[in-house]
VODREN-401461 format. One record per atom (N, C-alpha, C): residue number from 1; residue in three letters; atom name; x, y, z. Coordinates in nm, 3 decimals, always signed. Layout:
// residues N
    i   aa  at     east    north       up
  NUM  ALA  CA        X        Y        Z
...
***
This chain:
// residues 83
    i   aa  at     east    north       up
    1  MET   N   +0.085   -0.118   +0.000
    1  MET  CA   +0.000   +0.000   +0.000
    1  MET   C   +0.089   +0.124   +0.000
    2  ILE   N   +0.065   +0.211   -0.094
    2  ILE  CA   +0.142   +0.335   -0.105
    2  ILE   C   +0.075   +0.441   -0.017
    3  ARG   N   +0.156   +0.506   +0.067
    3  ARG  CA   +0.104   +0.610   +0.156
    3  ARG   C   +0.093   +0.740   +0.078
    4  LYS   N   -0.025   +0.801   +0.082
    4  LYS  CA   -0.048   +0.929   +0.017
    4  LYS   C   -0.089   +1.029   +0.123
    5  LEU   N   -0.029   +1.148   +0.115
    5  LEU  CA   -0.057   +1.255   +0.210
    5  LEU   C   -0.094   +1.382   +0.136
    6  ARG   N   -0.166   +1.470   +0.203
    6  ARG  CA   -0.208   +1.597   +0.144
    6  ARG   C   -0.155   +1.710   +0.232
    7  GLY   N   -0.090   +1.807   +0.170
    7  GLY  CA   -0.033   +1.917   +0.248
    7  GLY   C   -0.010   +2.041   +0.165
    8  THR   N   +0.051   +2.140   +0.228
    8  THR  CA   +0.076   +2.270   +0.167
    8  THR   C   +0.226   +2.287   +0.144
    9  VAL   N   +0.261   +2.341   +0.028
    9  VAL  CA   +0.401   +2.367   -0.004
    9  VAL   C   +0.447   +2.487   +0.078
   10  VAL   N   +0.556   +2.469   +0.154
   10  VAL  CA   +0.609   +2.577   +0.237
   10  VAL   C   +0.742   +2.630   +0.184
   11  SER   N   +0.808   +2.556   +0.094
   11  SER  CA   +0.934   +2.602   +0.036
   11  SER   C   +0.951   +2.541   -0.102
   12  ASP   N   +0.994   +2.626   -0.198
   12  ASP  CA   +1.021   +2.578   -0.334
   12  ASP   C   +1.156   +2.633   -0.383
   13  LYS   N   +1.248   +2.658   -0.293
   13  LYS  CA   +1.375   +2.721   -0.328
   13  LYS   C   +1.476   +2.625   -0.392
   14  MET   N   +1.453   +2.495   -0.378
   14  MET  CA   +1.546   +2.397   -0.434
   14  MET   C   +1.505   +2.357   -0.574
   15  ASP   N   +1.599   +2.302   -0.649
   15  ASP  CA   +1.572   +2.258   -0.785
   15  ASP   C   +1.506   +2.121   -0.782
   16  LYS   N   +1.384   +2.110   -0.837
   16  LYS  CA   +1.306   +1.986   -0.844
   16  LYS   C   +1.271   +1.927   -0.708
   17  THR   N   +1.271   +2.010   -0.604
   17  THR  CA   +1.234   +1.964   -0.470
   17  THR   C   +1.148   +2.070   -0.404
   18  VAL   N   +1.041   +2.027   -0.338
   18  VAL  CA   +0.957   +2.116   -0.259
   18  VAL   C   +0.944   +2.057   -0.119
   19  VAL   N   +0.923   +2.144   -0.021
   19  VAL  CA   +0.898   +2.101   +0.115
   19  VAL   C   +0.749   +2.117   +0.142
   20  VAL   N   +0.686   +2.007   +0.183
   20  VAL  CA   +0.541   +2.004   +0.204
   20  VAL   C   +0.513   +1.985   +0.352
   21  ALA   N   +0.429   +2.071   +0.410
   21  ALA  CA   +0.387   +2.060   +0.550
   21  ALA   C   +0.253   +1.988   +0.555
   22  VAL   N   +0.250   +1.876   +0.628
   22  VAL  CA   +0.128   +1.796   +0.642
   22  VAL   C   +0.081   +1.808   +0.786
   23  SER   N   -0.042   +1.855   +0.806
   23  SER  CA   -0.098   +1.872   +0.940
   23  SER   C   -0.200   +1.763   +0.969
   24  SER   N   -0.205   +1.721   +1.095
   24  SER  CA   -0.306   +1.624   +1.138
   24  SER   C   -0.344   +1.653   +1.282
   25  LEU   N   -0.460   +1.603   +1.323
   25  LEU  CA   -0.506   +1.620   +1.460
   25  LEU   C   -0.483   +1.492   +1.537
   26  LYS   N   -0.434   +1.506   +1.660
   26  LYS  CA   -0.412   +1.392   +1.748
   26  LYS   C   -0.485   +1.416   +1.879
   27  ASP   N   -0.518   +1.306   +1.947
   27  ASP  CA   -0.579   +1.314   +2.080
   27  ASP   C   -0.471   +1.300   +2.187
   28  HIS   N   -0.482   +1.384   +2.289
   28  HIS  CA   -0.390   +1.371   +2.401
   28  HIS   C   -0.429   +1.245   +2.480
   29  PRO   N   -0.333   +1.161   +2.520
   29  PRO  CA   -0.369   +1.033   +2.583
   29  PRO   C   -0.436   +1.047   +2.719
   30  ILE   N   -0.407   +1.153   +2.791
   30  ILE  CA   -0.467   +1.169   +2.925
   30  ILE   C   -0.584   +1.265   +2.922
   31  TYR   N   -0.565   +1.385   +2.862
   31  TYR  CA   -0.666   +1.490   +2.868
   31  TYR   C   -0.771   +1.481   +2.758
   32  ARG   N   -0.749   +1.396   +2.658
   32  ARG  CA   -0.845   +1.374   +2.548
   32  ARG   C   -0.876   +1.500   +2.469
   33  LYS   N   -0.787   +1.596   +2.474
   33  LYS  CA   -0.803   +1.715   +2.391
   33  LYS   C   -0.734   +1.691   +2.259
   34  LYS   N   -0.781   +1.755   +2.154
   34  LYS  CA   -0.718   +1.743   +2.024
   34  LYS   C   -0.615   +1.854   +2.007
   35  TYR   N   -0.502   +1.819   +1.944
   35  TYR  CA   -0.399   +1.918   +1.914
   35  TYR   C   -0.343   +1.889   +1.776
   36  LYS   N   -0.293   +1.995   +1.713
   36  LYS  CA   -0.245   +1.985   +1.576
   36  LYS   C   -0.096   +1.950   +1.574
   37  VAL   N   -0.060   +1.854   +1.489
   37  VAL  CA   +0.079   +1.814   +1.469
   37  VAL   C   +0.113   +1.839   +1.323
   38  THR   N   +0.225   +1.905   +1.298
   38  THR  CA   +0.268   +1.933   +1.161
   38  THR   C   +0.402   +1.865   +1.135
   39  ALA   N   +0.409   +1.793   +1.024
   39  ALA  CA   +0.532   +1.727   +0.982
   39  ALA   C   +0.570   +1.781   +0.845
   40  LYS   N   +0.700   +1.799   +0.822
   40  LYS  CA   +0.747   +1.849   +0.693
   40  LYS   C   +0.817   +1.737   +0.618
   41  PHE   N   +0.785   +1.724   +0.490
   41  PHE  CA   +0.844   +1.622   +0.404
   41  PHE   C   +0.903   +1.688   +0.281
   42  ALA   N   +1.022   +1.643   +0.240
   42  ALA  CA   +1.082   +1.688   +0.114
   42  ALA   C   +1.028   +1.597   +0.004
   43  ALA   N   +0.974   +1.657   -0.101
   43  ALA  CA   +0.912   +1.581   -0.208
   43  ALA   C   +0.973   +1.620   -0.342
   44  HIS   N   +0.982   +1.522   -0.432
   44  HIS  CA   +1.039   +1.543   -0.564
   44  HIS   C   +0.932   +1.602   -0.655
   45  ASP   N   +0.961   +1.718   -0.715
   45  ASP  CA   +0.870   +1.785   -0.808
   45  ASP   C   +0.940   +1.793   -0.943
   46  ASP   N   +0.915   +1.695   -1.028
   46  ASP  CA   +0.988   +1.683   -1.155
   46  ASP   C   +0.957   +1.798   -1.249
   47  THR   N   +0.831   +1.844   -1.251
   47  THR  CA   +0.793   +1.950   -1.345
   47  THR   C   +0.833   +2.088   -1.296
   48  GLY   N   +0.848   +2.106   -1.166
   48  GLY  CA   +0.883   +2.236   -1.111
   48  GLY   C   +0.767   +2.333   -1.111
   49  GLY   N   +0.645   +2.283   -1.112
   49  GLY  CA   +0.527   +2.369   -1.121
   49  GLY   C   +0.467   +2.408   -0.988
   50  CYS   N   +0.517   +2.358   -0.878
   50  CYS  CA   +0.459   +2.389   -0.747
   50  CYS   C   +0.523   +2.515   -0.689
   51  ARG   N   +0.439   +2.598   -0.629
   51  ARG  CA   +0.484   +2.721   -0.565
   51  ARG   C   +0.439   +2.721   -0.420
   52  VAL   N   +0.494   +2.813   -0.341
   52  VAL  CA   +0.460   +2.824   -0.200
   52  VAL   C   +0.311   +2.853   -0.185
   53  GLY   N   +0.243   +2.778   -0.099
   53  GLY  CA   +0.101   +2.795   -0.075
   53  GLY   C   +0.012   +2.699   -0.151
   54  ASP   N   +0.067   +2.626   -0.247
   54  ASP  CA   -0.013   +2.531   -0.324
   54  ASP   C   -0.050   +2.410   -0.238
   55  LEU   N   -0.170   +2.359   -0.257
   55  LEU  CA   -0.215   +2.237   -0.192
   55  LEU   C   -0.183   +2.121   -0.284
   56  VAL   N   -0.102   +2.025   -0.237
   56  VAL  CA   -0.057   +1.914   -0.321
   56  VAL   C   -0.082   +1.781   -0.250
   57  GLU   N   -0.081   +1.676   -0.330
   57  GLU  CA   -0.087   +1.540   -0.278
   57  GLU   C   +0.046   +1.473   -0.308
   58  ILE   N   +0.109   +1.415   -0.205
   58  ILE  CA   +0.239   +1.351   -0.223
   58  ILE   C   +0.224   +1.202   -0.196
   59  ALA   N   +0.305   +1.121   -0.265
   59  ALA  CA   +0.300   +0.976   -0.251
   59  ALA   C   +0.438   +0.925   -0.213
   60  GLU   N   +0.440   +0.823   -0.130
   60  GLU  CA   +0.566   +0.764   -0.086
   60  GLU   C   +0.631   +0.688   -0.202
   61  THR   N   +0.763   +0.695   -0.209
   61  THR  CA   +0.837   +0.630   -0.316
   61  THR   C   +0.971   +0.579   -0.261
   62  ARG   N   +1.050   +0.521   -0.346
   62  ARG  CA   +1.182   +0.476   -0.303
   62  ARG   C   +1.267   +0.597   -0.266
   63  PRO   N   +1.374   +0.580   -0.188
   63  PRO  CA   +1.458   +0.695   -0.153
   63  PRO   C   +1.522   +0.757   -0.278
   64  LEU   N   +1.496   +0.887   -0.296
   64  LEU  CA   +1.551   +0.958   -0.412
   64  LEU   C   +1.677   +1.035   -0.376
   65  SER   N   +1.693   +1.069   -0.250
   65  SER  CA   +1.814   +1.135   -0.201
   65  SER   C   +1.820   +1.111   -0.051
   66  ARG   N   +1.905   +1.186   +0.016
   66  ARG  CA   +1.920   +1.169   +0.160
   66  ARG   C   +1.792   +1.204   +0.236
   67  THR   N   +1.719   +1.304   +0.188
   67  THR  CA   +1.598   +1.348   +0.259
   67  THR   C   +1.469   +1.320   +0.184
   68  LYS   N   +1.475   +1.296   +0.054
   68  LYS  CA   +1.352   +1.282   -0.025
   68  LYS   C   +1.304   +1.137   -0.028
   69  ARG   N   +1.181   +1.117   +0.024
   69  ARG  CA   +1.116   +0.986   +0.022
   69  ARG   C   +0.976   +0.994   -0.038
   70  PHE   N   +0.940   +1.112   -0.088
   70  PHE  CA   +0.807   +1.134   -0.146
   70  PHE   C   +0.822   +1.202   -0.281
   71  ARG   N   +0.717   +1.193   -0.363
   71  ARG  CA   +0.710   +1.265   -0.489
   71  ARG   C   +0.574   +1.332   -0.498
   72  VAL   N   +0.568   +1.442   -0.571
   72  VAL  CA   +0.441   +1.514   -0.587
   72  VAL   C   +0.354   +1.435   -0.684
   73  GLU   N   +0.241   +1.389   -0.636
   73  GLU  CA   +0.147   +1.312   -0.717
   73  GLU   C   +0.065   +1.405   -0.806
   74  ARG   N   +0.004   +1.507   -0.743
   74  ARG  CA   -0.075   +1.604   -0.821
   74  ARG   C   -0.092   +1.732   -0.741
   75  LYS   N   -0.118   +1.840   -0.813
   75  LYS  CA   -0.145   +1.969   -0.750
   75  LYS   C   -0.296   +1.983   -0.740
   76  ILE   N   -0.348   +2.001   -0.619
   76  ILE  CA   -0.492   +2.008   -0.598
   76  ILE   C   -0.543   +2.149   -0.624
   77  SER   N   -0.478   +2.249   -0.565
   77  SER  CA   -0.515   +2.387   -0.590
   77  SER   C   -0.391   +2.474   -0.578
   78  GLN   N   -0.397   +2.589   -0.639
   78  GLN  CA   -0.282   +2.679   -0.633
   78  GLN   C   -0.327   +2.814   -0.581
   79  THR   N   -0.236   +2.884   -0.517
   79  THR  CA   -0.265   +3.016   -0.464
   79  THR   C   -0.219   +3.120   -0.564
   80  GLU   N   -0.288   +3.228   -0.566
   80  GLU  CA   -0.252   +3.338   -0.656
   80  GLU   C   -0.186   +3.445   -0.572
   81  ILE   N   -0.055   +3.459   -0.589
   81  ILE  CA   +0.022   +3.559   -0.515
   81  ILE   C   +0.041   +3.681   -0.605
   82  GLU   N   -0.002   +3.796   -0.554
   82  GLU  CA   +0.010   +3.918   -0.632
   82  GLU   C   +0.148   +3.976   -0.615
   83  VAL   N   +0.205   +4.024   -0.725
   83  VAL  CA   +0.339   +4.082   -0.720
   83  VAL   C   +0.331   +4.231   -0.733
***
């Protein structure tokens, strides 16, 4: 089973690599309150079309480098940044 995650691009400064922040809610084991946990993953973006703020879906793949274990599956939505 291939793990697929959905997150927001937080950095696109590298060549063919984007950093994606994936947020999820967890329950505290004692207090039963929900809290947000954010994990950052380096993902391979072959086309170079992802920009900061875009919502993307990433899929797990074989190790592509020291930090990259995911690739960008598809871009769900993009943000329009005014210059």
